[in-house]
N, C-alpha and C positions, 0 to 999 in steps of 0.2 A: 513314399510308396513307389516301388519300382514296377516296371511293366510285367515282370514275372512273379508278382506277389500273389497271384491267385485270383485276380479279378477278370471276369469275362471280357476279352478284348473287344467284343462287339458292343459293349455298353459305353455310353458317354461317361467320361471320368469326372465324377463329382465328389463332393464331401460325403454324400450318402454311401456310395460304394467304396470310397476310400476307408470308411469306417468299418467295412467288412473285411479288410485285409487280415489274413490268418496269421497274426503275429505269434500265436501260441504254437504254430508248427512252422518255424522259419526254415528248417532244413540246414541250419548252420549253428555253430557255437562260437563263443568268444575264444580267442586263441590261448588264454592263460591257463587253460585246463583241457581235460578231455572227457568224453561222455561215452557210456555204454548203456544200451537199452536191451533188456532181456524180456522174453515172454514168460508165461507162468511156469513153463517147464525148465526155465533156466537157459534156453537157447538164445544166443546173441543175435539179435535182429538189426541193431543199429550201432554204429561206432564212429566217433570222430576220426577224420582222416589223419590227425596228428597223434593218435593213440600210441603207435609203436615208437615214435620219436621221443615221446615223453616217458613211457613206462617200459620200453624194451620189448623183448620177444616173448615174455611169459604171458602175454594177453591172449584170450581166446580168439579164434578166427570167426568171421561172420558165418552163422549157421551152426557153429559148434556149441555144445552144451557146457556150461560152466562146471569146472571140477576143482578139487582142492589143490591141484598143482598150478593152477593159473594164479597170476599176480604174485609170483614167487612163493606161493604157498603160505602167505602171511596169515597167521591164525586170527589175528585181530580183525583183519579184513573179512575173512570168511565167517567169523562170528557175527559181524555186522550184517552181512548178506543174509545169514540164517534168521536173524532177528527180523529183518525187513520182510522176508518171504513168509514168515509166520504171522505177520500182522494182518489185520482185517483188510479185505479188498478195498474198502473205501478210505483207508487210512493213508492220506498223502503227507502226513507229518514227517519231516525228514529226520533221519538218524545220522549222526556224524561222528567221525573219529579222526585222529591225527596219526599218520604213519610216516616212518622214516625208512628210506631204502637207498640202495646204491644210486638210483635215479634222482634222489632228492627227497625233500619233505613235501607232504601233500595233506590237505584236508579232504577227506573222503566223505561225500554227502550222498545218501541213498534214500529213496522213497518209493512207495508202491504206486502203480498206475492201474488203469482199468484193464490193461492187457498183460501186466507183469510188473517189472520194477526197473528203475533207472539208477545208475551209479555214476557219480561225477567226481573226478579227481581235479582238485584245484591246487596248482603248484604254488609253493611259497616263494619261488624265485621272483625277485623284483617286487614282492608284496611289502607294504609298509609294516615294519616289525611291530608287534604288540608292545605298547609302552610299558616301562617298568611300573610296578604297583598299579597296573590297570584295574584290577578288581576293586581297589580302594577308590580310584577315580570314578568308576561306574557306580559304586555304591553312593558316593557323595552326590553324584548327579541325580540319582533316584531320590535321595533324601531332600535335596533342594526342591525337586519337583513336587514331592509330597507335601511341602509346606506352603505351596501357593494356594490362594483363595479365589482367584478369578480366572476366567478363560484367557484373558490377555496376559496375565502374569504367567500362567502355565506355558503358553506358547513362546513368550520371550525367554523364559528359563530354558525351555527345551532346545531352542536354536543355539543358545550360548553353550549349553553343555554338550550338544551333539558336535558342534564345531571343535570344542576342546578335546573330545574323545577321538575325532577322526582327522583333524587337521585340514579340512576342506577350506578353500578360499571364501566360499559363501555358503551359508545355510539359511534357507527361507522356510517359513511356515505359511502354507496356503490354507485358506478356509474357503470351501466351496459354497456357492450360492444356490438358490432354488433352480436356476437355469444351467447349473454345472460350470459356469464360469468361476474363476478362482481369484481371490484377492490375496496379495502378499501382505499379511497382517503382522508379521514379526520377521526380523532378519538379524543375523550376525555376519558381518562382511569385512573382508580385508580393506584397510583404509585406502588402498590404491584403486579400488573398484567403485563404480557408481552404484549407490543403493537402489534396490528395486522395491523397497517397502512402500505400500500405498498404491502400487500398480495392480491392474487387473488383467487377467489372461483369459481368452475366450474358451468356451467349452470344447471347441474343435482341437485345442492343443492336446487334449487327452480323449481320444475317441472311445466309443462305448466298449469295444473289446479290450482296450488297454485298461479301462476302469475295472472291468471284471478281473483282469489279472492282478491289478493292484489290491483288490479285495482278498483274493484267495492266496496270493503270494506277496506278503506285505513288505518285503525288502528287495530292492533291485539295484545291482551295481553294474555300471558301464565303465570298465576300467580304462579303456583307451578308445576314444571316439574314432581315431584314425586307424585302428588295428584292422587287419584283413581277416574277415570271418573264416572259420574252418568248416568245410562241408561235412555233413553227416552221411556216411556210407550206409547202404541198406542191403541186407541179405537178399538173395534171390527169392522170388515169389512173395516177397513182403510188399504189400500194396499200400497200406495205410501210412500216412506221414506220422512221424513221432510227435506226440503231444508233449511239449516242454513247459506246460503252464507252471509247474511247481519247481522247475529247475533253477540252478544258480548260474549256469553258463549260457543260457539261451541267448542267441544272437539278437540283434536289434534291427527294427524297421529302418530302411534307408531314409524314409521321410524324417524319422526322429533323429537319426544321426545328422542329417542336413540341418535340422532345426537347431541342434546343439552347436554345430559348427558355426551357424549364422550368429549364435549368441557369443561366440568366442570361448566355448566350453569344450575341454578335451577329456574330462572325466566327470561322471555324475553318479550320485546315489540317491535313491528316493525311498522313504520309509512311510508307509501308509498309516493314516489315523482312521481307523475303522470303528464306527459307532453304530450299533444296531444293525450290523450286516451291510452298512452302506459306507461309501467313501466320503467321510465328513471333511477330511483335510489331508495334508501331506507335508512331510518335512523333505525338502528338496535340497541336495548338496551339489555344488558346482566347483570345479577346479580348472585352472587355466592350463595345466599340463596333465598328462596321464597320471592316474593315482589309483593304486589298488590297495584298498583297505582289507586287512585280513579277515577271515571268516569269524574268528572269535570276537573281534571288535564289532563286526557287523551284527552279530547275534545280540550283543549287549545293546547296540543301538535299537534293534528291533524290540527288545524287552522294554527299553526306555519309551519307545513309541506306544507300546501296548499299555504301559503304566500311564502315559500321558492321556491316551484315549479313555482309560477308566476314570481318571480324575476329571477330564473334560465332561464326560457323561454324568458324573456325579454332580459337578457344578451346575450343568444345565438342568439336571433333575431338581436340584434345590431351587433354582430360579423358577422352574416350572411349578413346583409346589407352592412357592410364594405367589405366583400369578393365579394359580387355581384357588388358593385360599382367599385372595383378594376378590376374585370373581364370585366365589361362593358367598362371601360377606355382602357384596353388592346385590346379588340376587335375593338374598334373604331380606335385606332392607327394602328393596323395590317391591317384592311380593307383599310384604306386610303393609306397606303404604298403599298399594293398589287395592288390597282387600278391604282396607278401612277408609278409603277415600270416596267421597261423593263424586269426584272428578278425577278420572284416570290421568288426564294430561297434567293436572296440578301435581299429582303424586309423582309422576315421572320427571317433571320439570325440576322438582326439588333435588334430584340426583344427577342433573345434567353434567356437572363438573366431574363427578365420579364416573359417569358413563364415558366421557371423553378420555379420561385418564386410563380407564381399564381397557379400552379398545383402541387406543392410539389414534383417536379421531379428533379433528379440529372443529367439526360442525355437527349439530344434532337437529333433526326435524322430528317433531311429535305431532301425530294426527290421530284423532279419534272423534267419531260422531260429528264430523264436519268442522271440528275445532282444530286449528293449526297453530303451532308455535315453532319458531325457528331460533336457533342459537348458533352463533359463530360467524355471521356475516352474509350468508346467502339471502338474497331478496325474497320477500314473500311470494311474488308472482312466480319466480323460478321454483320455489319449494312447492307451491300449489300445482304447477305444471308437472313436476316430478311425481307427486302423489297420483295425479290423474293418469300419467303414463304407466305407473306401476299397477294401478287398479285396472286399467284397460287390458293388461296382460293376464288377467284372471289369476292372481296369485293364489297359492295354496296356503291357507292359514297354518302357521306352525312350521313353515319351510323357508329358510333364509334365502335371500338373493344377494349375491355379491359380485363386484367387478372392480378392477383397478384401472379401467379405462372406460370412457363414456362413448366410445365409437359406435355402440349399438343404439344410442339414443337418437331421436329425430334431430335433424340439423338445427331447427329453431330452438329446441330445448338445450342442445349442446351450447349454443351461444349464450343462453341465459345462465348456464352453469358457471361461466367465467373460468376461474382457476380450479374449480372443484373437479376431481377426476375419480376418486375412489368412493364406492357406495357399498355399504353393508346394510341391507334392509331386513327388518324383522316384522313380518305381518302377523297380527293377532286380532282377536275380536270374534265374538260369537254372533251378536245381533248385527253389527256393522263392522266393516274392515277398519282396523286400527294399524298404525305403523310407528315403529321406532326406526328412524333412518340415521345411520352414522356416516359421516362424510370425511374424506381425506383430501387435502389439497394436492395439486400437481407437485410431483417431486422433480424439480429441475436439477439434474445431477450431471456434474462434469466427471466423466469416466476417464481415468488416467490409464489408457491401454499401454501395455508393453509392446509398442509397435502396432501397425495396422493389423486387425485381427484376421483379415482374409488370407486364405491360401489362393495361389494363382496357378493357372494352367500354362505350362511351358513345354517346349519340345527339346529334348536333349539326346544323348547317346542311347538311352534306353527307350526312346520314343516319347509320346505325349504322357505327361504325368503331372500330378499336383505337386507343387513345391511350397514349403513353408516360407513365411515372410523372411526377407533377407536383412531387414533392419529392425532392431528392437529399441530404436529411439522412442522416447515418450511421445505418444500420440493422444491428443485429447478429443473427446467426443461429448457433446452436450445432448443429453437424453431428455426429451420433453413428451408431454401428452399422457403420462401415466402417474398414478399415485404409487406409494409404497404398497406392494401386494399384501393382502390380508393374510396374516400368518395362520398356520393350521391350528395353533392353540387358541388364537383369537376367534376363529370360526367355530371351534368346538365350544368355547365359552359363550359365544353368541347364540348357538343352538340351544344350549342349556338354559340360558336366560329366556329365550323365546318360549321354550317348553313351559317354564314356570309362569311366564306372563299369560300364556294361553289358558293354563289351568286357573290362575288367579282371576283372569277376566271372566272365565266361565262361572266360577263360584260367585264372583261379584254380581254378574248379570242374573244369576239364579236368585240371589238374595233380593236384588232390586225388583225382579219380576214378581216375586212372592209378595213383597211389601206393596208394590203397585196394584196388584190384583185386589188385595185386601182393602186398600184405600179407595180404589175405584168402586168396588161394590158398596162400601160404606157411604161414600159421597152420593152415589146414584140413588141409594135407598133413602137416606136421611134428608136429601134436598128436594126430592120430587114433591112431597106433600106441601111444604111451606111455599114452594114456587107456584103450585096450583092455587093456593089460597091467595097469593098476591095477584095472580091473573084474574081470579074471580072478583076480588075487591075492585080492581081497575074497571072491570065490566060493569059492576054495580054503580060505581061512581059516575061512569059515562051515562048510564041510563037515568040516574037521578039528577042529571043536569050539572055535574061537576065540571071543573075546568078541563076543557078538551085537550089542551096542550099537556097538562100533567098526566091525564089518563092515558094519552097515547104514549107518553114517555114510559109510564109504568108497564103498559102492554108490550112495547118494544123490548124493554129490558127483561121482562119476565119471559118473553118468547126466546130471546137470545140465551138466557140462562137455561131454559128448558132444552134448547138445542144442545147446549154444552153438556147438560146432564144426560141427554140421550146418547151423546158420543161417549160419555164416561161409562154408561151402562153397556154400550156396545163393546167398548174396550174390555170391560169385565167379562162379557160373554166370550170374546175372542181369546182371553187368557184362561178360560175355563171351559174349553170344549168347542168353541166356535159359535158363529151366528146361526140363528134359525131362519128358515125361509118357508113361505107359503105361496107356492106357485099356482097361478090360475090364468085364465084367458084375460088379457089386459089390452086395452086400446092405448098404445103408447102415445098417440097424438093427444088424447085426452089428458094423460098423465103429465106430459110436457106442458100443455097449455095451462093446466092448473098451477104448476109451479111458476110459470112465467107470470101468471096473473097475481099470485101471492107476492112474487118479487117486486113487480111493478107497484103493487099496493103499499108494500113496506118501504119502497124507495122510489117515490114518484119521479125523481130526476133521472132515473136510469132508463135508457132506451134499449129494449131488447128486440132484435129483428129475427123472427122465426122463419125458417124455410122447411115446411113439412108437407107430407101428403095429407089427403083428407082423412085417411084412416090407416093404421098400421097395427094389426093384431099380433100379439106375441105372448108366449108363456113366460110370466115373470111374477115376482113378488112386488105388488104395487107400492106398498109402504117403503120397501127397501129401495126400489127404483126412484121413488120421489126423493129419498135421501141423496142418492147420487146426483140427480138433476139439480136439486137445491144446492148441494155443495159446490157443483161446478159453476152454477150461476153466481153464488156468493163469492167464490174464488175469483171469477172474472171481474166482478164489481170491485173487490178489494184491490186487485193488482192491475186492473186495466187503466188505460189513460182516461182521465176525466173528460166528459163530454163526448167521448167516442162510443158508438153503440156496441153492444155485445151481440154476436151472431150466434143463433141457436139453430142447429141443423139436425134433422131426423130423417133417416132413409133406411132402405132395405137393399142390401147388396149380397147376392149369392147366398141367401138364406141367413145372413147375419144382420141383426139390427144395429144401426150405427147412430150414436148420439155424439154430436160434435159441437163443442162450445169454444168460441174464439173471441179474444179481446185484443185490441191494439196495445202493444207494450214491448218493453225490452225483453230479450231472451233471458231465461233463467240461467244464472251463473253455472258453468260446467261443474264446479265442485259440489253444487247442491243437487244436480240432477240425479246423481247416484243414490241419494237418500230421500228423493222427492216423495216416495210412497211409504216412508217409514214414519212411525209415530213420534210425537213430541219433538217437532222440528222448529219450535218457536225461535230458537237462537238463530235459525237460518233465514226466517221470513221477516225481513226488516221493513215490512209495509206499515206506514203510519196509520193506515185505515184498519189494521187487523191486530192491534196490540193486545186484544183480549182473547185471541185464539189459543187453543191448546196444541195446535199442530197435529190434530187427529183426523180432520175432515177427509183429506186425500187418502190417508191410510185406510180409513173405514170404507170409503168409496171403492178403493182398489180391492178390498176384501169382499165387498158385496158383488163386484163384477166377477171375481174369481168364483164366488158361490153360484153365479149364473153361468159358469163355464165360459166366461168371457175374459176381457182384459180392459185395463184403462192405461192409456199411453199419453206421453207428452211429446210435442214436436214444435219447432218454431218455423213458421212460414211467413217471412217478413211481409208486413209489420205485425203479424198476428202470433200471439201465444195460443196454441191449440191443444185442447184436451179432448181425446176421442175415446168413448166407451163403446165396446162392441160385445155382442153376445148372440148365441144362436136363437133364431125365432122360435124354434121348437126345442124344448128341453128333453133330453133322453132320446 
């Protein structure tokens, strides 16, 4: 990029503003032809300075209107111009003819522009003659291309046939990556030259504005890198520079010419591979000496590239259909298994290998209801910490989370992840958060760059400017810290799978909830009467002088069973409209004292240390509040350190009644805290003193406090596990 390339001289010269160089309006043409730019009325506004020397004196002067006497009155030429002028304003498709005159033979190429039309004369002098039987050669090339079945075979065939048609020393096929860098994936090269296949070239080699031109004008010839460009003359009062985006003679950026010179290239031709309106790849031709391929051969090469793009697109589409079908089959199997499974984790685990294959993942983590399974080598502590981190971010159920680097994870978690770098997370679950986590390992990649990718800032005759690298010797770079990026089709498949999992889990949970409600109601109703009979029998035995040890065992067992039945009945109520409450004036000191007395009587070895005022009146449901207090005391007894007392506190703070139960013990595991107040947690509470619990007590206590417009919370204040229930002293 030269200093006069249109960049604000006050700006620092960087790759960013280098990318804004106006290469579509260079103000010069290549010297092997001449250009004329007319406005809508046919007035000549632009003309190459070499026009008269190439075409003689019959050309119009700047500012003159085109008429039939110009260009030696050639009828074919004027018919071409009439056709172009009659075409739609937005039609930039070129029209071409071949004319022969006293000045020589020319290919004349004309196209519409936003302000008029452009006509270019490309001289046949010094052009490579069109080979004999070229139509048959071109047809054979297209037939060979048509018979290829894979993208690699298509590209290898294309470079061989393009080199045969044009005679260039080297023809390469680039395939661009997601970051716009390009790999040389196929090559046909003269035996005397070093191959470039397998090398990568940075995105900066083709700036954004050049990519745009490669899309809209798919073939570009630079016939002689060392040729002196010809300035474009402008008519008086013409202010806008001439847009040559669709031209065949447009001059070349000085940076690109220097780039080619540094590579030892004296002529080049590039043919774009455009798929879906984007530059997917490119066929790049290089020659060690100037080489001007004729317009006819170039157009055949352009047709070949378009045919190549069509076949590549079709091949990629077939591969995509195969991937989509496989993903749909996997979704169908997974959903069916989840719907009919009693354990979602077991259902998902059965398809772990299929999940890894479908998503290109090496590791899988499954989490649901506190249950965690890991496949692929990541340690359980790291998997648990990763799930906790994801849950702490308050994920939206049904929305995927993905990354190809773990830089955003906390440092401690990053260390635990070892070589795992890619994460694709699928959050599902209605009642509790569930996860399907797909992991990719670090992709340690040795990139074979075609020379160091940086441009450098130097000062030369034209002032400070960016210069392309001077050496294209192979330069290796080891890239670490990232996994292979998640492909767009993979992310799309993951979202579809997640949508199905969310729906299946919702249906599954609805079915379970309905069955659970029916079972709870039945158990609560059918067990209450026989349990009462057992309790009455134990009382009669005790009064009649029966064995005291046996009667106490019967009474304790029946009491525990009645408590469980009470919880079952409460669960039934919660699933069918909610708990009922009877609020009245209650002395909380009396209620707490009564529950402490009952607990001490049932468990003589338990020491409870109360800290309460003499009286604390509040509006509450006495029976429900006794349930909360009794549950918290029972919880402290089961999970506290034996021989250590349970602390029972009751106080009034800022109009809020505060019940605090503390026991000495280890903190609750972080992965269990999130589900602490959810029902049926028996799999999580591994206390040997509570093997017969249903995991309902804390859930019901939490619901009772919510019914009192309060809350129940857990905290750890070393060495104490503390549960605190708070509610307003006055309801409403």
